[in-house]
C-alpha positions as CSV (number, residue, x, y, z in Angstrom):
1,X,-21.9,35.4,3.3
2,X,-23.3,37.9,5.5
3,X,-24.0,40.7,3.3
4,X,-21.4,38.6,1.8
5,X,-23.2,36.1,3.7
6,X,-26.0,37.5,1.8
7,X,-23.6,37.1,-1.0
8,X,-26.0,37.5,-3.9
9,X,-27.8,39.7,-1.5
10,X,-30.5,41.5,-3.2
11,X,-29.7,44.3,-0.9
12,X,-27.1,45.4,-3.3
13,X,-29.5,46.7,-6.0
14,X,-31.2,49.3,-3.9
15,X,-34.9,49.3,-4.1
16,X,-34.9,46.7,-6.8
17,X,-38.1,44.8,-6.6
18,X,-37.6,41.1,-7.3
19,X,-40.6,39.5,-9.0
20,X,-42.3,36.6,-7.3
21,X,-41.2,33.2,-8.7
22,X,-43.4,31.2,-10.9
23,X,-43.9,27.6,-10.2
24,X,-43.2,25.6,-13.4
25,X,-45.8,23.1,-12.4
26,X,-48.7,25.5,-12.1
27,X,-49.6,28.7,-13.9
28,X,-52.5,29.3,-11.6
29,X,-50.1,29.7,-8.6
30,X,-48.5,32.7,-10.2
31,X,-51.9,34.2,-11.0
32,X,-53.0,33.6,-7.4
33,X,-49.8,35.2,-6.0
34,X,-50.4,38.3,-8.2
35,X,-54.0,38.5,-6.9
36,X,-52.8,38.3,-3.3
37,X,-50.3,41.1,-4.0
38,X,-53.1,43.3,-5.5
39,X,-55.3,42.6,-2.5
40,X,-52.4,43.5,-0.1
41,X,-52.0,46.8,-2.0
42,X,-55.7,47.6,-1.7
43,X,-55.8,46.8,2.0
44,X,-52.8,49.0,2.7
45,X,-54.3,51.8,0.6
46,X,-57.7,51.8,2.2
47,X,-56.4,51.2,5.7
48,X,-53.8,54.0,5.5
49,X,-56.1,56.5,3.8
50,X,-59.3,55.9,5.8
51,X,-57.6,55.0,9.1
52,X,-59.2,51.6,9.2
53,X,-58.0,48.9,11.6
54,X,-57.1,49.0,15.2
55,X,-53.6,49.5,16.5
56,X,-53.4,48.2,20.0
57,X,-50.4,49.3,22.0
58,X,-48.7,46.2,23.4
59,X,-45.5,47.6,24.8
60,X,-45.5,49.8,27.9
61,X,-42.7,51.8,26.4
62,X,-40.5,51.7,23.3
63,X,-37.4,50.2,24.9
64,X,-35.5,46.9,24.9
65,X,-36.6,46.4,28.5
66,X,-40.2,46.6,27.5
67,X,-39.7,44.1,24.7
68,X,-38.1,41.7,27.3
69,X,-41.0,42.2,29.6
70,X,-43.4,41.4,26.8
71,X,-41.5,38.2,26.0
72,X,-41.5,37.2,29.7
73,X,-45.3,37.8,30.0
74,X,-46.1,34.6,28.1
75,X,-48.2,36.5,25.6
76,X,-45.4,36.3,23.0
77,X,-45.3,32.8,21.4
78,X,-44.7,33.3,17.7
79,X,-41.5,35.3,17.2
80,X,-40.2,35.9,13.7
81,X,-36.6,36.9,13.1
82,X,-35.6,38.8,9.9
83,X,-31.8,38.8,9.5
84,X,-29.2,40.2,7.1
85,X,-25.5,40.5,6.7
86,X,-24.9,42.3,10.0
87,X,-25.5,39.1,12.1
88,X,-22.4,37.5,10.5
89,X,-19.8,40.2,10.4
90,X,-18.4,39.3,13.8
91,X,-17.8,35.8,12.4
92,X,-15.3,37.4,10.0
93,X,-17.6,37.6,7.0
94,X,-17.6,41.0,5.4
95,X,-20.8,42.9,4.6
96,X,-21.3,44.6,1.3
97,X,-21.2,48.3,1.8
98,X,-18.8,49.2,4.7
99,X,-16.3,51.7,3.3
100,X,-12.9,50.0,2.9
101,X,-13.8,46.7,4.4
102,X,-17.1,45.9,2.6
103,X,-17.2,43.3,-0.1
104,X,-17.8,45.7,-2.9
105,X,-14.9,47.8,-1.9
106,X,-12.5,44.9,-2.4
107,X,-13.4,43.4,-5.7
108,X,-10.9,45.2,-7.9
109,X,-8.7,42.1,-8.3
110,X,-11.5,40.4,-10.3
111,X,-11.5,43.1,-13.0
112,X,-15.3,43.4,-13.0
113,X,-17.1,45.9,-15.2
114,X,-18.9,47.0,-12.0
115,X,-19.0,45.4,-8.5
116,X,-22.6,43.9,-8.7
117,X,-21.7,42.0,-11.8
118,X,-20.1,39.2,-9.7
119,X,-23.7,38.3,-8.6
120,X,-25.5,38.8,-11.9
121,X,-26.7,35.6,-13.6
122,X,-26.0,36.8,-17.2
123,X,-22.4,37.8,-16.3
124,X,-21.9,34.6,-14.3
125,X,-22.8,32.4,-17.3
126,X,-20.2,34.1,-19.5
127,X,-17.5,34.7,-16.8
128,X,-17.9,32.3,-13.8
129,X,-14.3,32.6,-12.7
130,X,-14.7,35.7,-10.5
131,X,-17.6,34.3,-8.6
132,X,-16.0,31.0,-7.8
133,X,-12.7,32.7,-6.8
134,X,-14.7,34.8,-4.3
135,X,-16.7,31.8,-3.2
136,X,-13.5,30.1,-2.2
137,X,-12.6,33.0,0.1
138,X,-16.1,33.0,1.7
139,X,-17.1,29.4,1.5
140,X,-19.3,28.0,4.3
141,X,-17.4,25.9,6.9
142,X,-14.7,28.4,7.5
143,X,-16.7,30.5,9.9
144,X,-18.4,29.9,13.2
145,X,-21.9,31.2,14.1
146,X,-22.1,34.3,16.2
147,X,-23.8,35.2,19.5
148,X,-26.7,36.4,17.4
149,X,-27.1,33.1,15.6
150,X,-27.2,31.3,18.9
151,X,-29.7,33.7,20.4
152,X,-32.1,32.7,17.5
153,X,-31.4,29.1,18.4
154,X,-32.2,29.8,22.0
155,X,-35.6,31.2,20.9
156,X,-36.2,28.0,19.1
157,X,-35.2,25.9,22.1
158,X,-37.6,27.8,24.3
159,X,-40.5,27.2,21.8
160,X,-40.8,30.9,20.9
161,X,-39.4,31.0,17.3
162,X,-42.0,30.6,14.5
163,X,-39.4,31.2,11.7
164,X,-36.2,32.9,10.8
165,X,-36.2,34.7,7.5
166,X,-32.6,35.2,6.4
167,X,-31.0,37.1,3.5
168,X,-27.7,35.4,4.2
169,X,-26.2,32.5,2.3
170,X,-23.4,31.6,4.7
171,X,-25.5,28.7,6.2
172,X,-24.5,29.8,9.7
173,X,-28.1,29.6,10.9
174,X,-28.0,25.8,10.1
175,X,-24.6,25.4,11.8
176,X,-26.1,27.1,14.9
177,X,-28.8,24.4,15.0
178,X,-31.8,25.8,13.0
179,X,-33.3,23.1,10.8
180,X,-35.0,23.4,7.4
181,X,-38.4,24.0,8.8
182,X,-37.1,26.8,11.1
183,X,-35.5,28.7,8.3
184,X,-36.5,30.6,5.1
185,X,-33.3,31.3,3.2
186,X,-34.8,34.2,1.1
187,X,-31.7,34.7,-1.0
188,X,-30.9,31.0,-1.3
189,X,-28.0,28.9,0.1
190,X,-24.8,27.1,-0.6
191,X,-26.3,24.0,0.9
192,X,-27.3,22.7,-2.5
193,X,-26.3,23.5,-6.1
194,X,-27.9,22.8,-9.5
195,X,-26.9,22.6,-13.1
196,X,-27.9,25.9,-14.8
197,X,-29.3,24.2,-17.8
198,X,-33.1,24.2,-17.8
199,X,-33.1,20.9,-19.6
200,X,-31.0,19.2,-16.9
201,X,-31.1,20.9,-13.4
202,X,-29.2,18.1,-11.8
203,X,-28.7,18.7,-8.1
204,X,-25.3,18.5,-6.3
205,X,-24.6,18.7,-2.5
206,X,-22.4,21.0,-0.5
207,X,-19.4,18.5,-0.3
208,X,-19.4,18.1,-4.1
209,X,-19.3,21.9,-4.7
210,X,-16.6,22.4,-2.0
211,X,-14.3,19.9,-3.7
212,X,-14.7,21.7,-7.0
213,X,-14.2,25.2,-5.5
214,X,-11.1,24.4,-3.5
215,X,-9.5,22.5,-6.3
216,X,-10.0,25.7,-8.4
217,X,-12.1,23.8,-10.9
218,X,-15.0,25.6,-12.5
219,X,-17.9,23.3,-11.5
220,X,-19.6,21.6,-14.5
221,X,-22.4,19.2,-14.6
222,X,-21.2,15.6,-15.1
223,X,-24.4,14.9,-17.1
224,X,-24.5,17.8,-19.6
225,X,-21.3,19.8,-19.0
226,X,-23.2,23.0,-18.2
227,X,-22.1,25.2,-15.3
228,X,-23.2,24.2,-11.8
229,X,-24.2,27.1,-9.6
230,X,-24.9,27.1,-5.8
231,X,-28.6,27.7,-5.1
232,X,-28.0,31.3,-4.1
233,X,-30.2,34.0,-5.7
234,X,-28.4,36.1,-8.2
235,X,-29.6,39.4,-9.6
236,X,-32.0,38.5,-12.3
237,X,-33.3,35.4,-10.6
238,X,-36.5,34.7,-8.6
239,X,-36.6,34.1,-4.9
240,X,-37.4,30.6,-3.7
241,X,-41.1,29.7,-4.0
242,X,-41.1,28.8,-0.3
243,X,-40.4,32.4,0.7
244,X,-43.7,33.5,-0.8
245,X,-45.8,30.6,0.5
246,X,-44.5,30.7,4.0
247,X,-44.8,34.5,4.5
248,X,-48.5,34.4,3.9
249,X,-49.1,32.1,6.8
250,X,-46.3,33.2,9.1
251,X,-46.6,37.0,9.4
252,X,-50.3,37.3,10.3
253,X,-49.6,35.0,13.3
254,X,-46.4,36.9,14.4
255,X,-46.6,38.5,17.8
256,X,-43.1,39.9,17.9
257,X,-40.9,40.7,14.9
258,X,-37.1,41.0,15.6
259,X,-35.1,42.5,12.7
260,X,-31.3,42.3,12.9
261,X,-28.4,43.2,10.8
262,X,-30.2,44.4,7.6
263,X,-30.6,47.8,6.0
264,X,-34.2,46.9,4.8
265,X,-33.6,48.3,1.4
266,X,-34.3,45.4,-0.9
267,X,-37.8,44.2,-1.9
268,X,-39.5,42.0,-1.4
269,X,-37.6,41.1,1.8
270,X,-37.9,44.6,3.2
271,X,-41.6,44.6,2.8
272,X,-42.1,41.7,5.2
273,X,-42.0,44.1,8.1
274,X,-45.3,45.5,7.0
275,X,-47.0,42.1,6.9
276,X,-47.4,41.7,10.6
277,X,-50.5,42.9,12.4
278,X,-50.8,46.6,13.4
279,X,-50.4,45.7,17.0
280,X,-47.3,43.5,16.6
281,X,-44.2,45.0,18.2
282,X,-41.2,45.3,15.9
283,X,-37.6,45.4,17.4
284,X,-34.7,46.5,15.2
285,X,-31.1,45.6,16.4
286,X,-28.8,47.3,14.0
287,X,-25.9,49.7,13.8
288,X,-28.3,52.3,12.4
289,X,-32.0,52.8,12.0
290,X,-33.5,51.2,9.0
291,X,-36.8,50.6,7.3
292,X,-38.2,54.1,7.8
293,X,-39.8,54.4,4.4
294,X,-41.2,57.7,3.1
295,X,-45.0,58.0,3.3
296,X,-45.6,57.1,-0.4
297,X,-43.6,53.9,-0.3
298,X,-45.2,53.1,3.0
299,X,-48.6,53.5,1.4
300,X,-47.6,51.2,-1.4
301,X,-46.5,48.5,1.1
302,X,-42.8,48.9,0.4
303,X,-40.0,49.6,2.8
304,X,-41.8,48.6,6.0
305,X,-42.8,52.0,7.3
306,X,-41.0,51.6,10.7
307,X,-41.7,54.5,13.0
308,X,-39.3,54.9,15.9
309,X,-39.4,58.6,16.6
310,X,-42.6,60.3,15.6
311,X,-45.4,61.3,18.1
312,X,-47.4,58.5,16.6
313,X,-44.8,55.8,17.3
314,X,-46.3,53.0,19.4
315,X,-44.7,49.7,18.6
316,X,-41.3,50.1,16.9
317,X,-38.1,49.8,19.0
318,X,-34.6,50.6,17.7
319,X,-31.6,49.3,19.7
320,X,-28.6,50.7,18.0
321,X,-25.6,48.4,18.5
322,X,-23.9,45.4,17.0
323,X,-26.2,42.4,16.6
324,X,-24.2,40.4,19.2
325,X,-24.3,43.2,21.8
326,X,-28.0,43.7,21.2
327,X,-28.7,40.0,21.6
328,X,-26.6,39.8,24.8
329,X,-28.4,42.9,26.2
330,X,-31.8,41.3,25.5
331,X,-30.7,38.0,26.8
332,X,-29.6,39.6,30.0
333,X,-33.0,41.4,30.4
334,X,-34.7,38.0,29.9
335,X,-32.4,36.2,32.4
336,X,-30.9,34.1,29.6
337,X,-27.4,35.7,29.3
338,X,-25.5,32.9,31.1
339,X,-27.4,30.3,29.2
340,X,-26.6,32.0,25.9
341,X,-22.9,32.4,26.7
342,X,-22.6,28.8,27.7
343,X,-24.3,27.7,24.5
344,X,-21.9,29.8,22.4
345,X,-18.9,28.4,24.3
346,X,-20.0,24.8,24.1
347,X,-20.9,25.0,20.4
348,X,-17.7,26.8,19.4
349,X,-15.7,24.1,21.2
350,X,-17.6,21.4,19.4
351,X,-16.9,23.0,16.0
352,X,-13.2,23.5,16.8
353,X,-12.9,19.8,17.9
354,X,-14.7,18.7,14.7
355,X,-12.4,20.8,12.6
356,X,-9.3,19.4,14.3
357,X,-10.5,15.8,13.6
358,X,-11.2,16.6,10.0
359,X,-7.8,18.2,9.5
360,X,-6.1,15.3,11.2
361,X,-7.9,12.9,9.0
362,X,-7.0,14.9,5.9
363,X,-3.3,15.0,7.0
364,X,-3.3,11.3,7.6
365,X,-4.8,10.6,4.2
366,X,-2.3,12.9,2.5
367,X,0.6,11.3,4.3
368,X,-0.6,7.8,3.3
369,X,-0.9,8.9,-0.3
370,X,2.6,10.4,-0.2
371,X,4.0,7.2,1.4
372,X,2.4,5.0,-1.1
373,X,3.8,7.1,-4.0
374,X,7.3,7.0,-2.5
375,X,7.6,3.2,-2.3
376,X,9.6,2.0,-5.2
377,X,8.2,-1.0,-7.0
378,X,9.9,-4.3,-6.4
379,X,12.3,-5.3,-9.3
380,X,11.2,-8.3,-11.3
381,X,13.1,-11.4,-10.7
382,X,15.0,-12.9,-13.6
383,X,13.8,-16.3,-14.5
């Protein structure tokens, strides 16, 4: 959740290109997607080589303040957010790669052949125990959304958010108030689970899976006894079909792309930054610059080709900070800071109150069960 929220985050196999998913119901949809990909390649090739297409400069300068002024101008009405593990680390969810604290640095106790194995589908089918032990530590519901999550919710409330594309599986976007139509969970989610058997595929909900994980039971299908896996994307699995269908309609309409908390290393997610128009400003809020692909990869349409520093830079802005600090800084420039802080305070108080009620209810139920078990049965009367 986060890059652990991205749990099976594809970011962990650097530069691995995940194939587009095939819809079982239609072979033609796979062929159509392949055709679209070839056309995208040709467009990028001819456009880059021949210098085709206009690149209007929208921002007055490449600063966070200029991005804020653009949003306030009223010309910006279709913002897309692309987010990764970095937006959830302040919630207490580890990322994958940070030395010493990252998820991969702390998997020794699971005796894995290599760290990535915990999120590989073939290894999971043979050895599910390590994944479910880790899932218990990182399970949704134990963490609260961050300032960054609520900033995205504020964009929605103000009618500016077209969609949020997330690599994370921690469900914190949903907890913060984004609904299914607002969200593309590119690497899947814990929200639902399915039997791994292709002949069954029975669906299970979040509560069912939670009971299994916290009782230390390996979840198995009550219909066929196969393993049941949360609908998160493991290495070796396809991304959700909706990821591919939505990006084709969303990104050409995008008038501001905000990228937060991701290293932009994993395809096809990283390549989304190159799907907006040439005039669309792109803001990166991250602890380091990302997405600056080499010329060859940029030509092939991979890596995004972000340009922050060259003489030709005209639309890409890098704000180097934590995601929370960056969102607060942008909110302040927009005149939204107090509103954002109030939203975070109110929602965290609501979540705390709800947790207390659930814990009280669980304690009451456990006490009632203990009391019932401790009552000795009445002796039978002799006739």
